PASE-147960 format. One line per 3 residues: number of its first residue (from 1); their letters; for each residue x negated, y negated, z of C-alpha. Coordinates in nm, 2 decimals. Layout:
N
NUM) A) X,Y,Z  ...
This chain:
404
1) MEN) -0.12,-2.69,0.01  0.24,-2.77,0.08  0.31,-2.41,0.18
4) SNK) 0.01,-2.39,0.41  0.12,-2.72,0.58  0.47,-2.58,0.62
7) IGK) 0.33,-2.26,0.79  0.10,-2.47,1.01  0.40,-2.68,1.13
10) ILK) 0.60,-2.36,1.20  0.32,-2.21,1.40  0.28,-2.53,1.60
13) DIE) 0.65,-2.54,1.68  0.66,-2.17,1.77  0.39,-2.21,2.05
16) DID) 0.62,-2.46,2.22  0.91,-2.21,2.25  1.00,-2.13,2.61
19) IIK) 1.01,-1.75,2.57  0.66,-1.75,2.42  0.53,-1.97,2.70
22) ELK) 0.68,-1.73,2.96  0.53,-1.42,2.79  0.19,-1.60,2.78
25) RKL) 0.22,-1.67,3.15  0.30,-1.31,3.23  0.01,-1.18,3.02
28) RRK) -0.24,-1.42,3.19  -0.12,-1.30,3.54  -0.16,-0.93,3.43
31) KDL) 0.03,-0.80,3.74  0.37,-0.89,3.61  0.38,-0.64,3.32
34) NST) 0.29,-0.27,3.28  0.20,-0.13,2.94  0.54,-0.01,2.83
37) CAS) 0.71,-0.33,2.95  0.45,-0.55,2.78  0.49,-0.36,2.45
40) EQV) 0.87,-0.38,2.46  0.87,-0.75,2.54  0.62,-0.83,2.26
43) AQL) 0.82,-0.63,2.01  1.15,-0.79,2.11  0.99,-1.14,2.09
46) FYD) 0.87,-1.08,1.74  1.20,-0.94,1.64  1.39,-1.25,1.77
49) LIQ) 1.14,-1.48,1.62  1.13,-1.32,1.27  1.50,-1.29,1.26
52) DLL) 1.54,-1.66,1.35  1.28,-1.78,1.09  1.43,-1.57,0.82
55) QKG) 1.78,-1.69,0.88  1.67,-2.05,0.88  1.47,-2.00,0.56
58) DIT) 1.15,-2.12,0.72  0.97,-1.80,0.61  1.05,-1.70,0.25
61) TQS) 0.75,-1.50,0.12  0.57,-1.18,0.23  0.23,-1.35,0.28
64) HLL) 0.39,-1.62,0.50  0.54,-1.35,0.72  0.22,-1.16,0.75
67) SLV) 0.03,-1.48,0.83  0.28,-1.57,1.11  0.25,-1.22,1.28
70) EYL) -0.13,-1.21,1.25  -0.17,-1.56,1.40  0.06,-1.50,1.69
73) GKV) -0.10,-1.15,1.73  -0.44,-1.31,1.78  -0.30,-1.55,2.04
76) FIS) -0.14,-1.28,2.25  -0.43,-1.03,2.22  -0.67,-1.31,2.34
79) LDP) -0.47,-1.36,2.66  -0.55,-1.00,2.78  -0.79,-0.81,2.55
82) VQF) -0.78,-0.50,2.76  -0.40,-0.47,2.76  -0.44,-0.27,2.44
85) CIG) -0.07,-0.19,2.40  0.00,-0.55,2.30  -0.24,-0.54,2.01
88) NTI) -0.11,-0.19,1.91  0.25,-0.32,1.90  0.16,-0.62,1.69
91) KKI) -0.03,-0.40,1.45  0.27,-0.16,1.42  0.49,-0.46,1.33
94) LHI) 0.23,-0.56,1.06  0.24,-0.20,0.94  0.62,-0.22,0.91
97) IRE) 0.60,-0.54,0.70  0.32,-0.40,0.48  0.52,-0.08,0.42
100) EIN) 0.82,-0.28,0.30  0.60,-0.49,0.08  0.44,-0.17,-0.07
103) ESK) 0.79,-0.02,-0.13  0.89,-0.34,-0.32  0.57,-0.31,-0.53
106) KDK) 0.64,0.06,-0.59  0.99,-0.03,-0.71  0.84,-0.30,-0.93
109) KLN) 0.59,-0.06,-1.08  0.86,0.19,-1.15  1.05,-0.08,-1.34
112) LKE) 0.73,-0.16,-1.53  0.68,0.21,-1.61  1.03,0.23,-1.75
115) QKE) 0.96,-0.08,-1.96  0.64,0.07,-2.09  0.82,0.39,-2.18
118) LII) 1.09,0.20,-2.37  0.81,0.01,-2.56  0.63,0.33,-2.64
121) KAK) 0.96,0.47,-2.78  1.02,0.15,-2.97  0.67,0.18,-3.12
124) NNI) 0.73,0.54,-3.22  1.06,0.45,-3.38  0.91,0.16,-3.57
127) KKL) 0.62,0.39,-3.68  0.87,0.65,-3.80  1.07,0.38,-3.97
130) KDF) 0.76,0.24,-4.14  0.66,0.59,-4.25  1.00,0.64,-4.39
133) EIF) 1.01,0.31,-4.57  0.66,0.37,-4.72  0.78,0.71,-4.83
136) KTN) 1.09,0.55,-4.99  0.88,0.27,-5.15  0.64,0.51,-5.30
139) KNN) 0.93,0.72,-5.43  1.16,0.46,-5.55  0.94,0.15,-5.55
142) EIN) 1.23,-0.05,-5.42  1.19,-0.14,-5.05  0.92,-0.36,-4.89
145) VEK) 0.87,-0.34,-4.51  0.85,-0.66,-4.31  0.57,-0.61,-4.07
148) SDS) 0.57,-0.95,-3.90  0.90,-0.90,-3.71  0.81,-0.57,-3.56
151) NSD) 0.47,-0.69,-3.45  0.61,-1.00,-3.29  0.86,-0.79,-3.10
154) LNS) 0.58,-0.57,-2.97  0.36,-0.86,-2.88  0.65,-1.02,-2.68
157) SEK) 0.72,-0.70,-2.50  0.35,-0.65,-2.41  0.34,-1.01,-2.29
160) LIY) 0.64,-0.94,-2.06  0.45,-0.65,-1.90  0.15,-0.87,-1.85
163) INN) 0.36,-1.13,-1.67  0.54,-0.87,-1.45  0.20,-0.72,-1.35
166) AEL) 0.07,-1.05,-1.23  -0.01,-1.05,-0.85  0.21,-1.32,-0.71
169) DVP) 0.33,-1.41,-0.36  0.65,-1.22,-0.38  0.96,-1.38,-0.22
172) LTE) 1.13,-1.18,0.05  1.46,-1.03,-0.07  1.77,-0.98,0.15
175) SNK) 1.69,-0.61,0.14  1.33,-0.67,0.25  1.45,-0.88,0.54
178) SQI) 1.71,-0.63,0.65  1.46,-0.33,0.63  1.19,-0.51,0.83
181) LDQ) 1.43,-0.61,1.11  1.58,-0.26,1.12  1.24,-0.10,1.15
184) ISI) 1.13,-0.34,1.43  1.46,-0.27,1.61  1.38,0.11,1.59
187) LIS) 1.03,0.04,1.73  1.18,-0.14,2.03  1.42,0.15,2.10
190) EIH) 1.13,0.40,2.08  0.92,0.19,2.32  1.21,0.16,2.56
193) SIS) 1.27,0.53,2.58  0.91,0.65,2.56  0.89,0.79,2.92
196) ETI) 1.21,0.99,2.88  1.10,1.12,2.54  0.77,1.25,2.69
199) TEK) 0.95,1.40,2.99  1.21,1.58,2.77  0.96,1.76,2.55
202) KEI) 0.96,2.13,2.65  0.59,2.19,2.56  0.50,1.91,2.81
205) KDL) 0.73,2.04,3.08  0.58,2.39,3.05  0.23,2.26,3.12
208) IKD) 0.30,2.28,3.49  0.34,2.63,3.64  0.43,2.77,3.98
211) DDI) 0.15,2.73,4.24  -0.05,2.49,4.03  -0.27,2.22,4.19
214) ILT) -0.21,1.89,4.02  -0.49,1.63,4.06  -0.40,1.28,3.96
217) TNY) -0.48,0.91,4.04  -0.34,0.56,3.98  0.03,0.49,3.91
220) SEQ) 0.18,0.64,3.59  0.55,0.63,3.52  0.52,0.91,3.27
223) ILK) 0.33,1.14,3.51  0.57,1.06,3.79  0.87,1.17,3.57
226) ILN) 0.70,1.49,3.45  0.62,1.59,3.81  0.97,1.50,3.93
229) ENK) 1.13,1.70,3.65  0.92,2.01,3.73  0.98,1.98,4.11
232) KTK) 1.34,2.10,4.05  1.23,2.45,3.93  0.87,2.50,4.04
235) KFK) 0.65,2.48,4.35  0.31,2.30,4.32  0.09,2.07,4.52
238) VFV) -0.03,1.73,4.42  -0.37,1.57,4.52  -0.39,1.20,4.47
241) CES) -0.74,1.04,4.45  -0.78,0.71,4.62  -0.97,0.54,4.32
244) APK) -1.19,0.31,4.52  -1.25,0.02,4.54  -0.91,-0.09,4.42
247) LRE) -0.73,0.20,4.59  -0.47,0.23,4.33  -0.34,0.56,4.47
250) KSM) -0.11,0.39,4.71  0.18,0.32,4.48  0.17,0.66,4.32
253) AEE) 0.15,0.84,4.65  0.45,0.64,4.78  0.66,0.73,4.48
256) LAK) 0.57,1.10,4.51  0.65,1.10,4.88  0.99,0.94,4.81
259) RKM) 1.07,1.24,4.59  0.96,1.48,4.88  0.67,1.63,4.70
262) DIT) 0.39,1.82,4.87  0.11,1.55,4.84  -0.23,1.50,4.98
265) IIS) -0.44,1.18,4.94  -0.81,1.25,4.90  -1.12,1.03,4.87
268) DDD) -1.32,1.02,4.55  -1.59,1.22,4.73  -1.36,1.51,4.78
271) IYS) -1.27,1.57,4.41  -1.55,1.82,4.36  -1.46,2.00,4.68
274) VMR) -1.09,2.04,4.57  -1.20,2.17,4.23  -1.43,2.43,4.39
277) QFT) -1.18,2.53,4.66  -0.87,2.58,4.45  -0.79,2.77,4.14
280) KVK) -0.53,2.67,3.89  -0.62,2.30,3.92  -0.48,2.08,3.64
283) VFL) -0.58,1.71,3.60  -0.31,1.47,3.49  -0.43,1.12,3.41
286) GAK) -0.26,0.81,3.26  -0.41,0.61,2.97  -0.50,0.25,2.91
289) AIL) -0.59,0.32,2.55  -0.63,0.63,2.34  -0.90,0.58,2.07
292) VNG) -0.94,0.70,1.71  -1.23,0.92,1.80  -1.02,1.10,2.06
295) GLI) -1.18,0.92,2.35  -0.99,0.76,2.64  -1.00,0.42,2.81
298) TYG) -0.84,0.45,3.16  -0.88,0.32,3.51  -1.21,0.34,3.71
301) GAY) -1.28,0.68,3.87  -1.13,0.89,3.59  -1.47,0.97,3.43
304) NIC) -1.59,1.12,3.76  -1.27,1.34,3.78  -1.31,1.46,3.42
307) LSA) -1.68,1.55,3.47  -1.58,1.76,3.78  -1.30,1.93,3.59
310) SLF) -1.54,2.01,3.31  -1.78,2.19,3.55  -1.50,2.42,3.67
313) SNP) -1.32,2.45,3.33  -1.01,2.29,3.46  -0.78,2.13,3.19
316) VII) -0.76,1.75,3.17  -0.42,1.64,3.04  -0.38,1.27,2.94
319) VGG) -0.02,1.15,2.95  0.07,0.84,2.74  0.30,0.72,2.47
322) TTK) 0.20,0.63,2.12  0.19,0.27,2.22  -0.15,0.36,2.37
325) LTP) -0.29,0.49,2.04  -0.54,0.22,1.97  -0.72,0.19,1.63
328) MYS) -1.06,0.13,1.77  -1.37,0.33,1.85  -1.58,0.34,2.17
331) FKH) -1.88,0.54,2.26  -1.99,0.37,2.59  -1.84,0.23,2.90
334) ELY) -1.93,-0.13,2.84  -1.77,-0.18,2.50  -1.40,-0.23,2.61
337) NEY) -1.40,-0.32,2.97  -1.34,-0.59,3.23  -1.56,-0.66,3.53
340) LSP) -1.41,-0.74,3.87  -1.55,-0.94,4.16  -1.81,-0.76,4.38
343) DLI) -1.60,-0.88,4.67  -1.38,-0.57,4.62  -1.69,-0.36,4.71
346) FGK) -1.87,-0.57,4.97  -1.58,-0.77,5.11  -1.54,-1.15,5.10
349) NME) -1.70,-1.21,5.44  -2.03,-1.02,5.38  -2.34,-1.23,5.45
352) YKG) -2.64,-1.18,5.22  -2.99,-1.22,5.36  -3.27,-1.34,5.14
355) DIS) -3.27,-1.43,4.77  -3.02,-1.23,4.57  -3.03,-1.44,4.25
358) NIQ) -3.21,-1.16,4.06  -2.94,-0.90,4.17  -2.66,-0.82,3.93
361) FNN) -2.34,-0.66,4.07  -2.14,-0.45,3.82  -1.79,-0.36,3.92
364) PSL) -1.61,-0.23,3.60  -1.24,-0.19,3.61  -1.21,0.07,3.34
367) DYV) -1.38,0.40,3.25  -1.44,0.54,2.91  -1.39,0.92,2.89
370) PPN) -1.54,1.09,2.58  -1.31,1.34,2.38  -1.52,1.65,2.48
373) LIS) -1.40,1.60,2.84  -1.03,1.59,2.74  -0.82,1.90,2.68
376) MYA) -0.51,1.74,2.53  -0.29,1.44,2.50  0.08,1.47,2.60
379) TDI) 0.27,1.20,2.41  0.61,1.12,2.28  0.53,1.29,1.95
382) GIL) 0.42,1.61,2.13  0.08,1.75,2.24  -0.21,1.62,2.04
385) NPK) -0.56,1.76,2.01  -0.84,1.50,2.07  -1.04,1.64,1.77
388) FLY) -0.75,1.57,1.53  -0.61,1.26,1.68  -0.74,1.04,1.39
391) KHF) -0.48,1.20,1.15  -0.19,1.02,1.33  -0.33,0.67,1.29
394) NDM) -0.25,0.64,0.92  0.12,0.67,1.00  0.11,0.39,1.25
397) YDL) -0.14,0.13,1.13  -0.30,-0.02,0.82  -0.67,-0.02,0.79
400) EDY) -0.68,-0.40,0.73  -0.51,-0.45,1.07  -0.75,-0.24,1.28
403) EI) -0.91,-0.56,1.39  -0.70,-0.88,1.40
């Protein structure tokens, strides 16, 4: 009870820290953070927080540390449930902590194994000694073996093993603390350089050839860098879809124009025409979340593009870092989505005539794209096949943390 009260006090004090309040404000506003920036800031926040609490001695055991991260994780995820990279980053930190705990247990089990082997040897030696003494007693009728001492030694050794095997809330050692902080620090570095890592991979650079037609939409830092890198050695055209009603193409088109690329902005209605008119069309899309089943959650309009690409057998390449790998499943558009105001479609000044109380306006912000419409994922760990994507999740997350 005393420990739980202590953790409760720590959690209450943590929520009043200025850096946590500031991050909460940014997550609520949504516009202030892109996915990579949000992941990096969340990871850095947890690193600073864990380091401070460990140094002060406020957190001393493994279970307390897990409880702290899980609790704060739920708080941050609830602020923006469709900013999936936040939950992914927190689940990776939990995975780091659990891995260190498992390593400690493994070392502990190895020590127990050594103890057991010593006891087995001791038993064998005692048995040999007893056999020898019995042999001598039968032969010379001179020596009596004291059984009680050997039995008491064995019983105490077996008792020691029982105590060591007991599942206790293990205190964090200095080695545990150091390893956990080091691994979180590595995670922060990986997130920070994720765009450069994707761009530098040769197999991803080679996806674009001379005279290709690149079809894309929305702003994606990774796609922008891949196109800019290829522009130095190859000639290709870029078509940017407008993505109505939010018209997210503007920022992407502006950035491409600054780099003096051959770009054309098209309406969503023209996607099919472009696919039919040109050969060597390749679709490059960003990701909001990459799911365990190989499916994709991304911005509205992507599903339409992927369907058109499928009709003409054009490859669909999804570009995104491993911060987008989300340990969840989805099989329909409504499951993980957010719905926007109908004003974006009809305008704020539109006048409605008659009774519209029985009319429902659906304006989803995101699209779910099933894995059969996706050719490959271009990530910081290389090119991944949607069919075998699930194999990579065991290295990043623990099953118990899939939903927190």
